N, C-alpha and C positions, 0 to 999 in steps of 0.2 A: 795622449790624454793628460791633462794637468789636474793636480789635486792640491788644493790649498786649505790650510787650517784657518778657520774663521771664528772670531769671538764677538758676539753681540752683547751689548749691555741693555738689560731690560729690568726696570724697577730696581736698579742698583745691583742686579745679579749678573754674573757672567754666564752667558748661554753659549755653549761650545758646539761648533759644527764644522763640516767640511764641504767645500765647493769643488765639484768635478766639472771640468770643461773639456769638450771633445778634442781640442788641439790648439796649436799655436797660431793657426790661421785666423784671419779676421772674420767678420760677419756676425750675424745674430743667430742665436740658438734658441729653439723652443726649450722651455725650462720646466723642470719638475721639482717641486719641493716635497720631499718625503717626510711624513709625520708618523713616528712610531707609536705604539700603543702603551697602555698603562702597564707598569712592571708586574709580572706575575710572582716573582720571587723564586721561580724554578731555576735550577742551575743551568748555565748555557751549555749548548751542544758544542763540543770541541770541533766538530766537523762543519759547523755553520759559520759562513763568512760574514753573517750579519748584514746590516744595512749597507756598509761599504761595498759588499759584493753586489747587492742590487743596484747601487749607484753606478758602479763600474759597467754593469750590463746595460743600463739605460744610456749611460754616456757613450758606450760603444756603438749605440745606434743613433748617435747624433744629438742627444739631449744634453743640455747643461742640467746638472743635478745638485741639489742642496740637501744634505742630511744634517740633523742636529739633535741634540738632547734637550728635551723639555726640562724646565726647572724640576729639581728633585730627582733627576735621573742621570746616569753616566757621569761625565766630568762637569756637567753644569751645576751651578750653585742653586741653593733654595730648597724649597719643599714642594712636594706634589700638591697642586692647587689648580682646579680646572679653570676658573677665570684667569689665573696667572698663565696657564697654558695658552689661552686664546691671545694674550698679550705677547707671549713669546712668538707665536705664529704670525701675528701682525707685524712684529719687528722683523721676522725673517722675510716676510713679503715686502716690506719697505726696503730691506737690504737688496733683495733680488731685483726689484723694479728699478732701482737706481743703477744697476750694473750695466755697463756699455755693451756687454756680450749678450744680454738677455733680450730675446724677442718679446716685447711687452704684450703682443697680441696672443701669445701662447705661454701663459704662466699658469701651470697646472698644480693643484694640490693632490697628492697621492697619500692617502691616510689609511692606517691600519687600526682597527678596533677603537680605543680611546682617541688616537690621533686622527681617525676618520671622523669621529664625532666633532672634534675641534675644527677639522677642515670644513665640514658642513657649516658649522656656526660662523666661522670667519668668512667663508665665501658668501654666505648670505648677506653679510654686511659690506663686503669689499668687492666692488665691480671690477677691480683690476685682476682678479682671479678669472681665468678664461674658462676653466672647466674643473671638475672634481671627480676623482676616483675614490670611492669609499669601499674599503675591503673589511669584511667582518665587522661592520658598523652596528653598534647598538642603536635602536630607535630611541631608547632612554636607558639610563644606568640603573642596574640593580646589583646588589651585593648579597652574597649568601650569608655574610656575617651580620647583616642588618637586623636580623631577628634578635640579636643581643644588644642592639642600640648603636647609635652613631659612634660612640667611643670605641667599640670593638672594631669598627672599620678603620678608624685612625690608628689604633694599636697594631692592626695587621700591616698597614703601610709603614708604620714606624719599624716594625720588626724586619722588613725587607729593605730598609734604608732609603725609602722614598720620602719619608718625613724625618728630618735630621735634627731639627731644633727642639730642645726639651719643652719650650713654652709654646710650640706651635701645634695645632691652631688654638686660639684663645677660646673658641667655642666649637666643639665637634659638630654640633647641629648646624651652625651657620656654615661651617666648612663643607658639610655634606650637601647643603643647598646649592653650592657651586656646581655640583654634578647635574642637578635638576635644571639649572640655568642654561646649561650647554646642551640639553636634550635635542638631538638632531631632528626628531619628529616635529618640533616646533618651527624649524627653520628651513627644512629641505626644499619646501615649495619656492622659496626665494631665490634658489640657484637659477631657475629658468629665467630667460631663454638660453642660458649657458648650458652646455652638455654635462650630464651626470651619468657615471657608470657605477652601479652597485654590484659588488662581487661578494659571494658568500659561499661557504662550504656546506654541503648538505648534512654533514656530520659535525658541525660546529658544536663543541661541548661547552663553550663559554657563552656565546651569544646565539640563541636559537634562530633558525632560518626564518621564522616568522617575522623577525625584526627587519630583515631585508625586504620582504614583501610589503610590509607596512610603509617603509621609507619609499619604496618604488611607487606604491599607490598614491602617496601624498605628493610626490615630486611632479613638477611640470615637465613638459617636453622641451628639448629632446632628452630622452632618457633610455637607458638600457640596463637590464639585469642579467647577470651571468651566475648560474649556480654550478659549482664544481662538484660533481658527484663524488662522494667518498671523502671529500676534503674536510679537514678539521679547522680549528680557529687560526692556526698559523699559516695563513695563506702566502705570506712572504716566502716560506720554504716549500711552497707547492709549485712545481715547474709548470703545470698546465695553467694555473691561475695567473702566474706572472707572464706567461706567454700570451694569454688572452689580454691582459692589461697592456702589454707592450703593443700588441696589434691595434688595440683601440687607440692608444696614444699616437701611434704613427698615422692612423687614419684621420685623426683630428688635428694633428699639428704639422701637417705637410701641405 
């Protein structure tokens, strides 16, 4: 397995990622671009291997895998901004599509929560994406702090380090509209006839299970929904969920 640090430039920002390749041999690999969710601000679990652990697991099954931090998260520059996140993913797709190791007929977006929403949005516009796996995906975004107004949402993300510049955003209201722009329920039907897998936990405490059924009902064929009984929002950490996702990927990409 090869692991390379990758830096993309998007809107003048450094977007930092890692590319995992199954080995030194030649050939084309089905490819998965993994898209993380919106930061929660909760302290990390010291026993959690994070997205690199998921990438290694997928790579061990023969997939090329790209993980990266959207702007405003991790080592990437910038501020949390949903239209900006769509441009980050578009740049990642451009990068992967140009790689000689990538099987262009199998370029999959695997998204979690907010990253799943962005995956649906980008796939709806970009036919190079061959299929989408949307885990714990909201049909549209809602924030508990919205009752106090858009500024309270901005201050929440500023407090957890996802908004880093003092003068950003110029307008909290306009910034919040970016989340409405990316609402997956508006775009999920455009993924067809490419395959879509919707995965959700029955006990998701952040995005209610009803969101998954709404997306599934709106989507075209081929589509599949998997509900993991007892699972919460963090599906990446759920062994059953990731085993079901891997099985689906292998059935679609071989």
